[in-house]
N, CA, C and O atoms as a CHARMM CRD file, in Angstrom:
* protein
*
  340
    1    1 MET  N     42.86400-122.27200 209.31900 PROA 1      0.00000
    2    1 MET  CA    42.09900-121.60200 208.27400 PROA 1      0.00000
    3    1 MET  C     43.12100-121.03400 207.25800 PROA 1      0.00000
    4    1 MET  O     44.09300-120.36000 207.59800 PROA 1      0.00000
    5    2 PRO  N     42.81700-121.36400 205.98200 PROA 2      0.00000
    6    2 PRO  CA    43.69800-120.82200 205.00100 PROA 2      0.00000
    7    2 PRO  C     43.82900-119.26400 204.94600 PROA 2      0.00000
    8    2 PRO  O     42.87700-118.55300 205.26800 PROA 2      0.00000
    9    3 ILE  N     44.94000-118.78400 204.56300 PROA 3      0.00000
   10    3 ILE  CA    45.17800-117.36200 204.63100 PROA 3      0.00000
   11    3 ILE  C     44.27800-116.57600 203.69900 PROA 3      0.00000
   12    3 ILE  O     43.93000-115.43000 203.98300 PROA 3      0.00000
   13    4 SER  N     43.88400-117.21100 202.54300 PROA 4      0.00000
   14    4 SER  CA    42.89600-116.53600 201.69800 PROA 4      0.00000
   15    4 SER  C     41.52700-116.36300 202.36800 PROA 4      0.00000
   16    4 SER  O     40.81700-115.40400 202.06200 PROA 4      0.00000
   17    5 VAL  N     41.13700-117.27800 203.28500 PROA 5      0.00000
   18    5 VAL  CA    39.90100-117.04000 203.98400 PROA 5      0.00000
   19    5 VAL  C     39.97600-115.91100 204.95300 PROA 5      0.00000
   20    5 VAL  O     39.04100-115.12800 205.11700 PROA 5      0.00000
   21    6 ASN  N     41.17500-115.83900 205.62800 PROA 6      0.00000
   22    6 ASN  CA    41.42800-114.76600 206.54900 PROA 6      0.00000
   23    6 ASN  C     41.40800-113.34700 205.85800 PROA 6      0.00000
   24    6 ASN  O     40.87300-112.36200 206.36500 PROA 6      0.00000
   25    7 ILE  N     42.02500-113.35900 204.69700 PROA 7      0.00000
   26    7 ILE  CA    42.05800-112.02900 203.93700 PROA 7      0.00000
   27    7 ILE  C     40.69200-111.67700 203.47800 PROA 7      0.00000
   28    7 ILE  O     40.36200-110.49300 203.55300 PROA 7      0.00000
   29    8 ILE  N     39.82700-112.58200 202.99700 PROA 8      0.00000
   30    8 ILE  CA    38.49800-112.26900 202.67900 PROA 8      0.00000
   31    8 ILE  C     37.72500-111.82700 203.80300 PROA 8      0.00000
   32    8 ILE  O     36.96500-110.86500 203.68800 PROA 8      0.00000
   33    9 SER  N     37.87100-112.50900 204.97400 PROA 9      0.00000
   34    9 SER  CA    37.17800-112.21700 206.21200 PROA 9      0.00000
   35    9 SER  C     37.51900-110.74200 206.65400 PROA 9      0.00000
   36    9 SER  O     36.63300-109.96900 207.01800 PROA 9      0.00000
   37   10 ALA  N     38.83200-110.40100 206.60200 PROA 10     0.00000
   38   10 ALA  CA    39.22900-109.10700 206.92000 PROA 10     0.00000
   39   10 ALA  C     38.67800-107.97800 206.04600 PROA 10     0.00000
   40   10 ALA  O     38.36100-106.89300 206.53300 PROA 10     0.00000
   41   11 ILE  N     38.57500-108.25400 204.77200 PROA 11     0.00000
   42   11 ILE  CA    38.07700-107.27000 203.87900 PROA 11     0.00000
   43   11 ILE  C     36.56600-107.11700 204.10800 PROA 11     0.00000
   44   11 ILE  O     36.03600-106.00700 204.06100 PROA 11     0.00000
   45   12 ALA  N     35.89200-108.22200 204.35200 PROA 12     0.00000
   46   12 ALA  CA    34.44100-108.18700 204.65700 PROA 12     0.00000
   47   12 ALA  C     34.20500-107.38400 205.88400 PROA 12     0.00000
   48   12 ALA  O     33.31400-106.53600 205.92600 PROA 12     0.00000
   49   13 ILE  N     34.98800-107.64000 206.87600 PROA 13     0.00000
   50   13 ILE  CA    34.82700-106.96200 208.16000 PROA 13     0.00000
   51   13 ILE  C     34.97000-105.40700 207.96700 PROA 13     0.00000
   52   13 ILE  O     34.18300-104.61600 208.48600 PROA 13     0.00000
   53   14 PHE  N     36.04100-105.02400 207.17500 PROA 14     0.00000
   54   14 PHE  CA    36.30900-103.65700 206.98800 PROA 14     0.00000
   55   14 PHE  C     35.10500-102.99000 206.25100 PROA 14     0.00000
   56   14 PHE  O     34.67800-101.88200 206.57800 PROA 14     0.00000
   57   15 ILE  N     34.58100-103.74800 205.22100 PROA 15     0.00000
   58   15 ILE  CA    33.40200-103.20900 204.45300 PROA 15     0.00000
   59   15 ILE  C     32.19800-103.01200 205.29700 PROA 15     0.00000
   60   15 ILE  O     31.52500-101.98600 205.20400 PROA 15     0.00000
   61   16 PHE  N     31.88200-104.07200 206.20500 PROA 16     0.00000
   62   16 PHE  CA    30.74800-103.95100 207.01500 PROA 16     0.00000
   63   16 PHE  C     30.81800-102.85500 207.99400 PROA 16     0.00000
   64   16 PHE  O     29.82500-102.19200 208.29300 PROA 16     0.00000
   65   17 ILE  N     32.04300-102.65200 208.51800 PROA 17     0.00000
   66   17 ILE  CA    32.21000-101.55600 209.62900 PROA 17     0.00000
   67   17 ILE  C     32.15100-100.19900 208.88200 PROA 17     0.00000
   68   17 ILE  O     31.45300 -99.29100 209.33400 PROA 17     0.00000
   69   18 VAL  N     32.83200-100.05500 207.80700 PROA 18     0.00000
   70   18 VAL  CA    32.84500 -98.74200 207.10200 PROA 18     0.00000
   71   18 VAL  C     31.43600 -98.36100 206.55400 PROA 18     0.00000
   72   18 VAL  O     31.09100 -97.18900 206.40300 PROA 18     0.00000
   73   19 SER  N     30.65400 -99.42300 206.26800 PROA 19     0.00000
   74   19 SER  CA    29.25300 -99.11600 205.74100 PROA 19     0.00000
   75   19 SER  C     28.40000 -98.33800 206.68800 PROA 19     0.00000
   76   19 SER  O     27.50800 -97.62800 206.22400 PROA 19     0.00000
   77   20 ALA  N     28.59100 -98.40800 207.93000 PROA 20     0.00000
   78   20 ALA  CA    27.72000 -97.71600 208.93600 PROA 20     0.00000
   79   20 ALA  C     28.22500 -96.28300 209.20600 PROA 20     0.00000
   80   20 ALA  O     27.44200 -95.44400 209.65100 PROA 20     0.00000
   81   21 LEU  N     29.47800 -95.99000 208.95600 PROA 21     0.00000
   82   21 LEU  CA    30.09600 -94.68100 209.30500 PROA 21     0.00000
   83   21 LEU  C     29.36900 -93.49500 208.55500 PROA 21     0.00000
   84   21 LEU  O     29.17300 -92.45100 209.17600 PROA 21     0.00000
   85   22 PRO  N     28.98200 -93.61400 207.30200 PROA 22     0.00000
   86   22 PRO  CA    28.42400 -92.45400 206.69100 PROA 22     0.00000
   87   22 PRO  C     27.03800 -92.14300 207.37800 PROA 22     0.00000
   88   22 PRO  O     26.65000 -90.97600 207.42800 PROA 22     0.00000
   89   23 GLN  N     26.35700 -93.07400 207.86000 PROA 23     0.00000
   90   23 GLN  CA    24.99700 -92.93400 208.45300 PROA 23     0.00000
   91   23 GLN  C     25.19500 -92.20000 209.79100 PROA 23     0.00000
   92   23 GLN  O     24.44900 -91.27000 210.09700 PROA 23     0.00000
   93   24 ILE  N     26.21300 -92.62000 210.60300 PROA 24     0.00000
   94   24 ILE  CA    26.61000 -91.90900 211.85500 PROA 24     0.00000
   95   24 ILE  C     27.00400 -90.48400 211.52400 PROA 24     0.00000
   96   24 ILE  O     26.54700 -89.53600 212.16400 PROA 24     0.00000
   97   25 ARG  N     27.87100 -90.33600 210.50000 PROA 25     0.00000
   98   25 ARG  CA    28.29600 -88.94700 210.23700 PROA 25     0.00000
   99   25 ARG  C     27.17100 -88.05700 209.87900 PROA 25     0.00000
  100   25 ARG  O     27.15800 -86.89900 210.29600 PROA 25     0.00000
  101   26 ARG  N     26.17900 -88.54900 209.09500 PROA 26     0.00000
  102   26 ARG  CA    25.01300 -87.84800 208.64400 PROA 26     0.00000
  103   26 ARG  C     24.18200 -87.41600 209.82900 PROA 26     0.00000
  104   26 ARG  O     23.71200 -86.28000 209.89700 PROA 26     0.00000
  105   27 LEU  N     24.00700 -88.32700 210.75700 PROA 27     0.00000
  106   27 LEU  CA    23.21500 -88.05700 212.00900 PROA 27     0.00000
  107   27 LEU  C     23.87700 -87.01100 212.86300 PROA 27     0.00000
  108   27 LEU  O     23.18300 -86.19500 213.47100 PROA 27     0.00000
  109   28 LEU  N     25.14700 -87.00000 212.93300 PROA 28     0.00000
  110   28 LEU  CA    25.91600 -86.10000 213.71900 PROA 28     0.00000
  111   28 LEU  C     25.96300 -84.72400 213.10000 PROA 28     0.00000
  112   28 LEU  O     25.83300 -83.70900 213.78500 PROA 28     0.00000
  113   29 VAL  N     26.15500 -84.70400 211.76800 PROA 29     0.00000
  114   29 VAL  CA    26.24800 -83.40800 211.11900 PROA 29     0.00000
  115   29 VAL  C     24.99400 -82.67700 210.94400 PROA 29     0.00000
  116   29 VAL  O     24.97000 -81.45400 211.08800 PROA 29     0.00000
  117   30 TYR  N     23.85900 -83.41200 210.61600 PROA 30     0.00000
  118   30 TYR  CA    22.64000 -82.79200 210.30600 PROA 30     0.00000
  119   30 TYR  C     21.67400 -82.78100 211.57500 PROA 30     0.00000
  120   30 TYR  O     20.70900 -82.01800 211.62200 PROA 30     0.00000
  121   31 LYS  N     21.96500 -83.60700 212.52600 PROA 31     0.00000
  122   31 LYS  CA    21.21100 -83.65000 213.72600 PROA 31     0.00000
  123   31 LYS  C     19.70000 -83.86600 213.47300 PROA 31     0.00000
  124   31 LYS  O     18.84100 -83.27600 214.12900 PROA 31     0.00000
  125   32 THR  N     19.42200 -84.75600 212.47200 PROA 32     0.00000
  126   32 THR  CA    18.00800 -85.16500 212.17600 PROA 32     0.00000
  127   32 THR  C     18.07900 -86.57700 211.71600 PROA 32     0.00000
  128   32 THR  O     18.99800 -87.00300 211.01500 PROA 32     0.00000
  129   33 ALA  N     17.01300 -87.33000 212.16300 PROA 33     0.00000
  130   33 ALA  CA    16.89300 -88.72700 211.89400 PROA 33     0.00000
  131   33 ALA  C     15.55900 -88.97100 211.06100 PROA 33     0.00000
  132   33 ALA  O     14.98900 -90.06200 211.10000 PROA 33     0.00000
  133   34 ARG  N     15.13100 -87.99700 210.37200 PROA 34     0.00000
  134   34 ARG  CA    13.86700 -87.99600 209.61300 PROA 34     0.00000
  135   34 ARG  C     13.86900 -89.18100 208.65300 PROA 34     0.00000
  136   34 ARG  O     12.81800 -89.81600 208.56400 PROA 34     0.00000
  137   35 ASP  N     14.85500 -89.53500 207.97000 PROA 35     0.00000
  138   35 ASP  CA    14.80200 -90.54900 206.91000 PROA 35     0.00000
  139   35 ASP  C     15.42800 -91.95900 207.41900 PROA 35     0.00000
  140   35 ASP  O     15.76200 -92.84900 206.63800 PROA 35     0.00000
  141   36 ILE  N     15.53900 -92.04200 208.80500 PROA 36     0.00000
  142   36 ILE  CA    16.21400 -93.24100 209.27600 PROA 36     0.00000
  143   36 ILE  C     15.21000 -94.09700 210.02000 PROA 36     0.00000
  144   36 ILE  O     14.44000 -93.56500 210.82000 PROA 36     0.00000
  145   37 SER  N     15.18500 -95.36700 209.79700 PROA 37     0.00000
  146   37 SER  CA    14.24900 -96.28500 210.44600 PROA 37     0.00000
  147   37 SER  C     14.86200 -96.75700 211.70500 PROA 37     0.00000
  148   37 SER  O     15.87300 -97.45900 211.68100 PROA 37     0.00000
  149   38 LEU  N     14.30600 -96.41100 212.76700 PROA 38     0.00000
  150   38 LEU  CA    14.63700 -96.96300 214.09400 PROA 38     0.00000
  151   38 LEU  C     14.58100 -98.43700 214.21900 PROA 38     0.00000
  152   38 LEU  O     15.48900 -99.06900 214.76000 PROA 38     0.00000
  153   39 TRP  N     13.48800 -99.00700 213.70900 PROA 39     0.00000
  154   39 TRP  CA    13.34900-100.47800 213.81500 PROA 39     0.00000
  155   39 TRP  C     14.39900-101.11100 213.01700 PROA 39     0.00000
  156   39 TRP  O     14.95200-102.10000 213.49700 PROA 39     0.00000
  157   40 MET  N     14.77500-100.65100 211.78800 PROA 40     0.00000
  158   40 MET  CA    15.89000-101.29300 211.04700 PROA 40     0.00000
  159   40 MET  C     17.20400-101.23800 211.84700 PROA 40     0.00000
  160   40 MET  O     17.93900-102.22500 211.88200 PROA 40     0.00000
  161   41 SER  N     17.50800-100.09700 212.49000 PROA 41     0.00000
  162   41 SER  CA    18.70900-100.11400 213.34200 PROA 41     0.00000
  163   41 SER  C     18.58700-101.08600 214.52000 PROA 41     0.00000
  164   41 SER  O     19.56900-101.76400 214.82300 PROA 41     0.00000
  165   42 ILE  N     17.53700-101.18500 215.14300 PROA 42     0.00000
  166   42 ILE  CA    17.37300-102.13000 216.24800 PROA 42     0.00000
  167   42 ILE  C     17.48500-103.56400 215.78900 PROA 42     0.00000
  168   42 ILE  O     18.18100-104.36000 216.41900 PROA 42     0.00000
  169   43 LEU  N     16.76600-103.93500 214.62700 PROA 43     0.00000
  170   43 LEU  CA    16.88500-105.23600 214.19600 PROA 43     0.00000
  171   43 LEU  C     18.25200-105.66800 213.65400 PROA 43     0.00000
  172   43 LEU  O     18.61800-106.83600 213.78100 PROA 43     0.00000
  173   44 ILE  N     19.02700-104.72700 213.04000 PROA 44     0.00000
  174   44 ILE  CA    20.39300-105.00200 212.64100 PROA 44     0.00000
  175   44 ILE  C     21.28900-105.25300 213.90000 PROA 44     0.00000
  176   44 ILE  O     22.13600-106.14500 213.93500 PROA 44     0.00000
  177   45 ALA  N     21.02800-104.38200 214.94400 PROA 45     0.00000
  178   45 ALA  CA    21.87700-104.48400 216.18900 PROA 45     0.00000
  179   45 ALA  C     21.52700-105.83600 216.83700 PROA 45     0.00000
  180   45 ALA  O     22.40700-106.53400 217.34100 PROA 45     0.00000
  181   46 ALA  N     20.27200-106.18500 216.81700 PROA 46     0.00000
  182   46 ALA  CA    19.86200-107.55700 217.42500 PROA 46     0.00000
  183   46 ALA  C     20.51900-108.69000 216.67300 PROA 46     0.00000
  184   46 ALA  O     21.05000-109.62100 217.27900 PROA 46     0.00000
  185   47 GLY  N     20.48600-108.61700 215.39200 PROA 47     0.00000
  186   47 GLY  CA    21.10700-109.61200 214.55100 PROA 47     0.00000
  187   47 GLY  C     22.60900-109.66600 214.81500 PROA 47     0.00000
  188   47 GLY  O     23.16900-110.75800 214.91700 PROA 47     0.00000
  189   48 ASN  N     23.28100-108.50600 214.93000 PROA 48     0.00000
  190   48 ASN  CA    24.70000-108.49500 215.21100 PROA 48     0.00000
  191   48 ASN  C     25.01100-109.09400 216.59600 PROA 48     0.00000
  192   48 ASN  O     25.99100-109.81600 216.77600 PROA 48     0.00000
  193   49 PHE  N     24.14200-108.76600 217.56400 PROA 49     0.00000
  194   49 PHE  CA    24.37000-109.33400 218.89500 PROA 49     0.00000
  195   49 PHE  C     24.25000-110.90400 218.83500 PROA 49     0.00000
  196   49 PHE  O     25.05600-111.60400 219.44800 PROA 49     0.00000
  197   50 LEU  N     23.28700-111.41300 218.12600 PROA 50     0.00000
  198   50 LEU  CA    23.18300-112.87500 218.03100 PROA 50     0.00000
  199   50 LEU  C     24.44200-113.50300 217.24900 PROA 50     0.00000
  200   50 LEU  O     25.01600-114.52600 217.62200 PROA 50     0.00000
  201   51 MET  N     24.76500-112.81100 216.20500 PROA 51     0.00000
  202   51 MET  CA    26.02000-113.37400 215.48700 PROA 51     0.00000
  203   51 MET  C     27.22700-113.22400 216.31000 PROA 51     0.00000
  204   51 MET  O     28.13300-114.05600 216.25000 PROA 51     0.00000
  205   52 LEU  N     27.27900-112.09800 217.14800 PROA 52     0.00000
  206   52 LEU  CA    28.48600-112.03800 218.10800 PROA 52     0.00000
  207   52 LEU  C     28.46400-113.20300 219.05400 PROA 52     0.00000
  208   52 LEU  O     29.50300-113.82800 219.26700 PROA 52     0.00000
  209   53 ALA  N     27.29900-113.53500 219.64900 PROA 53     0.00000
  210   53 ALA  CA    27.23400-114.62700 220.56900 PROA 53     0.00000
  211   53 ALA  C     27.67800-115.88000 219.89600 PROA 53     0.00000
  212   53 ALA  O     28.37900-116.67600 220.52100 PROA 53     0.00000
  213   54 ARG  N     27.29700-116.12500 218.58700 PROA 54     0.00000
  214   54 ARG  CA    27.75400-117.34400 217.92300 PROA 54     0.00000
  215   54 ARG  C     29.21700-117.31600 217.69200 PROA 54     0.00000
  216   54 ARG  O     29.89300-118.32200 217.90700 PROA 54     0.00000
  217   55 ALA  N     29.78400-116.11300 217.22600 PROA 55     0.00000
  218   55 ALA  CA    31.26700-115.98500 216.97800 PROA 55     0.00000
  219   55 ALA  C     32.00000-116.27100 218.29200 PROA 55     0.00000
  220   55 ALA  O     32.99300-116.99700 218.22600 PROA 55     0.00000
  221   56 VAL  N     31.62200-115.78100 219.47900 PROA 56     0.00000
  222   56 VAL  CA    32.17500-116.07900 220.67400 PROA 56     0.00000
  223   56 VAL  C     32.17100-117.59100 221.02700 PROA 56     0.00000
  224   56 VAL  O     33.14600-118.17400 221.50100 PROA 56     0.00000
  225   57 MET  N     30.95600-118.17500 220.74500 PROA 57     0.00000
  226   57 MET  CA    30.85600-119.61300 221.10000 PROA 57     0.00000
  227   57 MET  C     31.81400-120.47800 220.30500 PROA 57     0.00000
  228   57 MET  O     32.35600-121.45600 220.81900 PROA 57     0.00000
  229   58 ILE  N     32.01800-120.11800 219.06500 PROA 58     0.00000
  230   58 ILE  CA    32.86300-120.99100 218.16900 PROA 58     0.00000
  231   58 ILE  C     34.26800-120.41500 218.14800 PROA 58     0.00000
  232   58 ILE  O     35.06500-120.84800 217.31600 PROA 58     0.00000
  233   59 HSD  N     34.62300-119.47600 218.99900 PROA 59     0.00000
  234   59 HSD  CA    35.96100-118.84600 219.14000 PROA 59     0.00000
  235   59 HSD  C     36.54500-118.43200 217.71800 PROA 59     0.00000
  236   59 HSD  O     37.61700-118.84700 217.27800 PROA 59     0.00000
  237   60 ASP  N     35.73200-117.60100 217.09600 PROA 60     0.00000
  238   60 ASP  CA    36.17000-117.06400 215.77400 PROA 60     0.00000
  239   60 ASP  C     36.55200-115.55900 216.03800 PROA 60     0.00000
  240   60 ASP  O     35.70200-114.69000 216.23400 PROA 60     0.00000
  241   61 LEU  N     37.81600-115.34700 216.02600 PROA 61     0.00000
  242   61 LEU  CA    38.33500-113.96600 216.32400 PROA 61     0.00000
  243   61 LEU  C     37.94000-112.94600 215.36000 PROA 61     0.00000
  244   61 LEU  O     37.55300-111.83900 215.73500 PROA 61     0.00000
  245   62 PHE  N     38.02900-113.30100 214.04100 PROA 62     0.00000
  246   62 PHE  CA    37.59700-112.26600 212.99900 PROA 62     0.00000
  247   62 PHE  C     36.19000-111.83100 213.20200 PROA 62     0.00000
  248   62 PHE  O     35.90500-110.63400 213.24000 PROA 62     0.00000
  249   63 PHE  N     35.28900-112.78400 213.33400 PROA 63     0.00000
  250   63 PHE  CA    33.87400-112.39600 213.43100 PROA 63     0.00000
  251   63 PHE  C     33.49600-111.84500 214.76400 PROA 63     0.00000
  252   63 PHE  O     32.58400-111.02300 214.85400 PROA 63     0.00000
  253   64 THR  N     34.15900-112.26500 215.79700 PROA 64     0.00000
  254   64 THR  CA    34.01600-111.62700 217.10600 PROA 64     0.00000
  255   64 THR  C     34.24600-110.13000 216.97000 PROA 64     0.00000
  256   64 THR  O     33.39900-109.30400 217.31100 PROA 64     0.00000
  257   65 ALA  N     35.46700-109.80800 216.43900 PROA 65     0.00000
  258   65 ALA  CA    35.83100-108.48400 216.25700 PROA 65     0.00000
  259   65 ALA  C     34.80500-107.65600 215.31000 PROA 65     0.00000
  260   65 ALA  O     34.45900-106.51100 215.60100 PROA 65     0.00000
  261   66 ASN  N     34.40100-108.26100 214.28200 PROA 66     0.00000
  262   66 ASN  CA    33.45900-107.70900 213.35900 PROA 66     0.00000
  263   66 ASN  C     32.16200-107.32300 214.06400 PROA 66     0.00000
  264   66 ASN  O     31.70200-106.18200 214.00000 PROA 66     0.00000
  265   67 TYR  N     31.58100-108.34000 214.75100 PROA 67     0.00000
  266   67 TYR  CA    30.27200-108.12500 215.32900 PROA 67     0.00000
  267   67 TYR  C     30.29800-107.21900 216.58100 PROA 67     0.00000
  268   67 TYR  O     29.28900-106.59800 216.91600 PROA 67     0.00000
  269   68 VAL  N     31.44800-107.15000 217.26600 PROA 68     0.00000
  270   68 VAL  CA    31.62100-106.15400 218.38000 PROA 68     0.00000
  271   68 VAL  C     31.50600-104.76300 217.73000 PROA 68     0.00000
  272   68 VAL  O     30.73000-103.92600 218.19200 PROA 68     0.00000
  273   69 CYS  N     32.29100-104.51400 216.64300 PROA 69     0.00000
  274   69 CYS  CA    32.30500-103.25000 216.02100 PROA 69     0.00000
  275   69 CYS  C     30.93800-102.94600 215.47800 PROA 69     0.00000
  276   69 CYS  O     30.37300-101.89000 215.76400 PROA 69     0.00000
  277   70 GLN  N     30.38700-103.87000 214.68400 PROA 70     0.00000
  278   70 GLN  CA    29.10000-103.57400 214.06600 PROA 70     0.00000
  279   70 GLN  C     28.00200-103.34500 215.07200 PROA 70     0.00000
  280   70 GLN  O     27.14400-102.48100 214.89000 PROA 70     0.00000
  281   71 LEU  N     28.03200-104.13800 216.15300 PROA 71     0.00000
  282   71 LEU  CA    26.95500-103.86700 217.24100 PROA 71     0.00000
  283   71 LEU  C     27.12400-102.54300 217.86100 PROA 71     0.00000
  284   71 LEU  O     26.13500-101.84500 218.08400 PROA 71     0.00000
  285   72 THR  N     28.30500-102.15700 218.15200 PROA 72     0.00000
  286   72 THR  CA    28.59600-100.84900 218.66600 PROA 72     0.00000
  287   72 THR  C     28.01400 -99.68600 217.66500 PROA 72     0.00000
  288   72 THR  O     27.27000 -98.78900 218.06100 PROA 72     0.00000
  289   73 LEU  N     28.42800 -99.82000 216.40700 PROA 73     0.00000
  290   73 LEU  CA    27.98300 -98.78700 215.45400 PROA 73     0.00000
  291   73 LEU  C     26.45300 -98.82600 215.30600 PROA 73     0.00000
  292   73 LEU  O     25.88300 -97.73500 215.30600 PROA 73     0.00000
  293   74 TRP  N     25.78300 -99.83700 215.19300 PROA 74     0.00000
  294   74 TRP  CA    24.36200 -99.89900 215.04500 PROA 74     0.00000
  295   74 TRP  C     23.60100 -99.45500 216.25500 PROA 74     0.00000
  296   74 TRP  O     22.52800 -98.86200 216.15200 PROA 74     0.00000
  297   75 LEU  N     24.19700 -99.76400 217.47800 PROA 75     0.00000
  298   75 LEU  CA    23.53800 -99.18600 218.66800 PROA 75     0.00000
  299   75 LEU  C     23.74500 -97.68400 218.64600 PROA 75     0.00000
  300   75 LEU  O     22.83200 -96.92700 218.97600 PROA 75     0.00000
  301   76 ALA  N     24.87500 -97.26500 218.28100 PROA 76     0.00000
  302   76 ALA  CA    25.01500 -95.78200 218.18500 PROA 76     0.00000
  303   76 ALA  C     24.05700 -95.13300 217.25400 PROA 76     0.00000
  304   76 ALA  O     23.52000 -94.06700 217.55300 PROA 76     0.00000
  305   77 ILE  N     23.82100 -95.76000 216.10700 PROA 77     0.00000
  306   77 ILE  CA    22.82900 -95.22000 215.09400 PROA 77     0.00000
  307   77 ILE  C     21.48800 -95.26100 215.73200 PROA 77     0.00000
  308   77 ILE  O     20.76100 -94.27600 215.60800 PROA 77     0.00000
  309   78 ALA  N     21.09200 -96.27900 216.38900 PROA 78     0.00000
  310   78 ALA  CA    19.79600 -96.36700 217.13800 PROA 78     0.00000
  311   78 ALA  C     19.64600 -95.30900 218.15200 PROA 78     0.00000
  312   78 ALA  O     18.61300 -94.64200 218.20100 PROA 78     0.00000
  313   79 VAL  N     20.63700 -95.12300 218.97300 PROA 79     0.00000
  314   79 VAL  CA    20.55800 -93.98300 220.05200 PROA 79     0.00000
  315   79 VAL  C     20.49200 -92.65900 219.38500 PROA 79     0.00000
  316   79 VAL  O     19.70600 -91.79700 219.77700 PROA 79     0.00000
  317   80 LEU  N     21.31600 -92.47300 218.36100 PROA 80     0.00000
  318   80 LEU  CA    21.24200 -91.15000 217.65600 PROA 80     0.00000
  319   80 LEU  C     19.90000 -90.93400 216.96500 PROA 80     0.00000
  320   80 LEU  O     19.40300 -89.80900 216.92400 PROA 80     0.00000
  321   81 THR  N     19.34300 -91.93300 216.45500 PROA 81     0.00000
  322   81 THR  CA    18.09300 -91.83900 215.83500 PROA 81     0.00000
  323   81 THR  C     16.95500 -91.38600 216.82500 PROA 81     0.00000
  324   81 THR  O     16.11500 -90.53100 216.54800 PROA 81     0.00000
  325   82 VAL  N     17.03700 -92.05800 217.99200 PROA 82     0.00000
  326   82 VAL  CA    16.06400 -91.66000 219.00700 PROA 82     0.00000
  327   82 VAL  C     16.34700 -90.14200 219.45700 PROA 82     0.00000
  328   82 VAL  O     15.44400 -89.32600 219.64400 PROA 82     0.00000
  329   83 ARG  N     17.64300 -89.88400 219.59700 PROA 83     0.00000
  330   83 ARG  CA    17.88900 -88.50900 220.06500 PROA 83     0.00000
  331   83 ARG  C     17.45500 -87.44900 219.04400 PROA 83     0.00000
  332   83 ARG  O     16.97100 -86.38500 219.43000 PROA 83     0.00000
  333   84 TYR  N     17.61800 -87.72400 217.77600 PROA 84     0.00000
  334   84 TYR  CA    17.23600 -86.58000 216.81600 PROA 84     0.00000
  335   84 TYR  C     15.93700 -86.76500 216.14200 PROA 84     0.00000
  336   84 TYR  O     15.64900 -86.04200 215.18800 PROA 84     0.00000
  337   85 GLN  N     15.09800 -87.71500 216.58100 PROA 85     0.00000
  338   85 GLN  CA    13.77100 -87.78100 215.94900 PROA 85     0.00000
  339   85 GLN  C     12.88400 -86.76800 216.57800 PROA 85     0.00000
  340   85 GLN  O     11.71900 -86.64800 216.19900 PROA 85     0.00000
């Protein structure tokens, strides 16, 4: 794979992972999930799980790492949403 594709992949992975952190921070600081959709969190986690399975099957290290991190973060958001609702 060309290095430019790896760089773009790494940047995308960073953005996707960082994008979930403000939501987790908000849940932990305010301890309320009033404005958070549990179903959205579950559906995103399910999509990440399926994409993780695909990344593992095609042996793509960048996307395997990405979807492991994303799945973990979105499952955390789902659990915190249930806890604080």
